[in-house]
Each structure stands twice: as C-alpha cells, then as structure tokens.
N, C-alpha and C positions, 0 to 999 in steps of 0.2 A: 245857226246851222247845227243839225243833230250830230254831225261827224266831228268829234273833238280830235284835234291832231296830237301827235306825240309831243311829249315834253311840257305839257301844261298841267295835267292833274297830278296830285300827290301820290306817293306810293301806297298809302292806305286805301285811297279811292281806286287805284289800279287793282289792288288785290281784291277789294270788295266786288268790283265789277267782274273780275275774272271768276270769282266764286259763283256769283249769280248767273253769269253766262254759262259756265260749265254745268251747273245744276239744271238750268233751264234746257240746255241742249240735250243733256242726258235724259231728262224727263220726256222731252219731245221725241227723241229717237226710240225710247222704250214704247211709246204709244203710236209709233209710225208703222203701219202695216204695209205690205207690198201693194195692196189695192189702193191705198191713199197716196202712194208715191207720185203718180202723175199730177194730182191736184197740188201737192206740195211743190213740185218742180215748176208748175205754171205760176203759182203765186210767188215763188222765189224770183222767177224771171220778171214778173210784173213789178215786184218791189224794186228789183235792180234797175229796170228801165225807168220807172216813175221817179226814183231818187236821182236820176241824172238830170232832170229838168229843174233848174234853179230859178227862183224869182227873187229879185232884189227887194229887201224890206229894210229901210233905214240904212244903217251902217253894215248890215250883214245880209245874208240871203237865206231863204228857206226853200225846201223842196218837198214834193209830194212823197208820202211814205206808204200809205195804204196799209199801215200796220193793223188798224182796227178791223179792216176787211180780212186780213190774214188771220187775226185772232178769232174772228167769228167763224171762218170756214175751216180752220185747222186746229184750233185749241192750242195745246202745248207744242204741237208740231210746227207752230209758227216760229218757235225759237230756232231750230235748225234751218228753216227756210230763210229767215232774216239773216242768220249768221252767214250763210253761203253768199247772199247778196252783198253783205258788208265786206266779206273777205275779198270778193272779186273787185269791188269798188276800191278798196285800199290798195290791192296789188296792181290793178290795171290803170287806175286813174289818180291814185294818191289821195283819195278822199279819206280823211281820218288818218290813222296810223296803225301799225301792226302791234306795238306795245300796248296801245290803248284800246285795242279791238274788243276786249272783254267788257270795258266800260260802255263802248258804243253799242254793243249787242244788248247789254242789260238795259241801257237807256231807251232803246227802241222796242225791243222784244217784250220786256216785262209788262209795260203798260198795254202793249198790243194784246197780249194773252189775257191779262186780267180784265180789261175792258171788253175784249171779245167774248170772254166767258160770261160777263155781266149781260152783254147783248143777247147771248144765247139763252140765258135765263129769262130774259124778257120775251124772246121768241117762243119759249115753251109755255108762256102764259098769255095767249093772244087776247084773252078777256081783259087783261090789265093794261096792255100796251100795243099800239099799232107796230107792225114790223119796221116802218120807217123810223120810229122812235128808237128801236133797238139799234138801227144803223147810225143814228145821231149819237147815241151813247157810246157805241164802239168806235166810230170814226173820229168824232170830235174829242171824245175822252182819251183815246190813245195818243192823239197829238198833244193834248193838255198834259197828260202824264209824262210824255217824252220831254216836253218843255220844262216841266218841273224837275225831272231827273237830271237833265243836262245842266240846268241852273244850279241844282244842288251839288252836282259833281264839281262844278267850277267853284262854287262858294266854299265847299269843304277843302278845296286845294289851296286856299290862301285868301287873306283879306283883300289883296289887290284885285281879286276877281269878283268880289261881291257886287259891286255896282254894275259891272258888265253882265253878270249873271242875271240880275233883275231886268236889265234892258233887253237881254236876249230872250227871256221868257215872254216879254210883251210882243216881240216880233212874230211869235207863233200864233197869235190870235187870228189873223186873216186865214192862215193855213188851217186852223182848227175849224173854222166855218166852212171852208171849201171841202175838207175831207168829210165833215159831218153830212153835208148835202150830198156829196158823191156817194158815200157809203149807204146813206138812207135810200137814194134812188136805185142803186144797184141791188140792194137787199129787197126792196119792194118788187123789182123785176124778177129776182130769183124766186121769191115766194110764189109768184104767179106762174112762171114758166118752167122752173126746175127746182121744186122744193126739196128734192132728194139731195141736192148739193149742200143743204144746211143740216143734214143728219150726221 
C-alpha cells in the first residue's frame, strides 16, 4: 500500500520526504494559474476517490492512484493536487498518517510528475511514439516509481523492513499493468476528442 502509517519510517526518511514534498508543492503552486485550477481540482478529486478502492494482493492491498495521468495533465501542479488528496485521506479515513505525510506525498507525487513529464515528451514527438505508449510510460511508470520509493523508504528505515519492502514492491506489478492500460486508453481518447487538455 502506498500510504505508509506513522511510526514506521526513520527520522532521516521523514525529513527527506518533507523536503521533497515541500519543494514539489512549492513548484506546483508557482506554476498553477487560475485558469488551470478547475483541472487540478478535478484530478485531485479523481485521485482521492480512486485511492479509496483497495484490492487485496497477497498479504497487503493496493489501490488505484492515477498519478501518471495527473502528471501528464498537470505537470508540477500534480504535487499540490496529490497532496490535497492525501491530506484528506489521512484526516478523514486514517490512510497513512500526518507525521509521515511528506514521505507519502513524495512517494506518490514525484514519480507521477517525472513520468508524466516523460510521457509529455513522447507526446510532443508523435513520429517517435504513439500516444498510447506515452500513457503506458506515464501510468505504469508512475506506479513502478511509487513502488520503488515506498520500498526504499521502508528499507532505509531499518534492516527489519528490508524483506517486507521487497515483497511490497512485487505486489505493485498488477497495479502497474492496470494503470498503464487505463492511462494509455484515456490518453488515446483525449488525443482524439480533446487534444487541448494535453497542452
């Protein structure tokens, strides 16, 4: 599960996550114009609702994130959009925790933004790649990046978490496939019916 609860990660990991989250949110807010606010609000709400649907995988559970889609459509503004969703989930439903919020934001939003920007780069060169491939890169890549960052956060917090971190990363593989297919299909639709949404 991408939401790490309070009391698990070490203090250095907490501080690093807080710094990354604060920097990403700051960059996102600086690039957020009033015209883009409705799109950010819609994607934040979509992230919030999608993350509430959990699927059991082995000893843990995974949930839809749609981070790659947010990164594709919002760029750095995906940071504040994801942050709002995670804050609401922590306060209303107890997913994750408040002290570890920076780590959870960084683990989900940073891969979403970086892989979303990579997908946008592919969209800018249609001769090199089909739009669906950009969706696969953004959607599946964001989940893989989140799995890697969650596992790294746990592994860096103590040797007792290393085996669990490896097992946790494997549980994200089915979700990676689902999000890659979903993002690719949605992106293919947007390119045909509303290409201005990708600008």
